[in-house]
N, C-alpha and C positions, 0 to 999 in steps of 0.2 A: 225478274225471276226471284222467287223467295229463297233465302238462304236455308240450307239444310235439306233440300230436295235432290241435290246432286247424287247423294248416296243411294237414294231410292231409285233414281233413274238408272244407275249402274246395275242395281239388283234386278230391275225389270228387264234390262237388255240382256243380262246374263241368263235370266230365267227363260227368255225367249230363245236364246241360242241353245240352251240345254234342251228345250222342247223340240227344236228342229233336229238336233242330234239324235234324240230318242226316237223321233218319228222316222228318220232315215234308217236307224238301226232296226226298228221293227219291220220296216219294209224289206230290208236286206235279209233279216232272219227268216222271213217267209219263203225266200228263194233257196234256202239251204235244204236239200232233199231229205236228209236223215233226221233233222231236228223235229221233234214231236213224235217220232216213231222209234224211239230207242226201246230196248228190251224191258226196261223197268217202268215204262209208262203204262198206266192203268187205263184200259178201255173195255167197258162193259156195254153190250148192246142187247136189249130185250125188244119185245114187240113195239111198245110205244115210247120207250125211254132209252136214251143213250147217255152214258156217263163216261167222261174222259178226264183223267187227271195226269198231267205230264210230270210224274215224280222224277224220273231219271233226267229228263230234260231240264227241269228246274234245278236239280242238284248240279248238273254240268254247268249251266249258266252261272249259278252261284259261285262255283269254284273258280271259273274263269274271271268273273268280276272281282272276286276276293283277291286273286293273284294280281290282277291289274292294279287294284287299289293299293295292295301291299307294295308293289313296285313303285307306284306313284309316291307313297309315303316315304320311301327310302331316298327319294330324290331330294 
């Protein structure tokens, strides 16, 4: 084994673990009934076009993640 690749291996393993965690979270978020149907979410449906922008849901997720990362940084 060549020297200097140990760090790259650790980064690749960590990246894989993070992708698995993100995938599990995305699957779990799909099962939450109110997520994506909050009062501030924009949903416009015309004849042939549907536009959906989850504004309130995005803000809620951003606030939760910001709080979790803030708690993590205090550790």
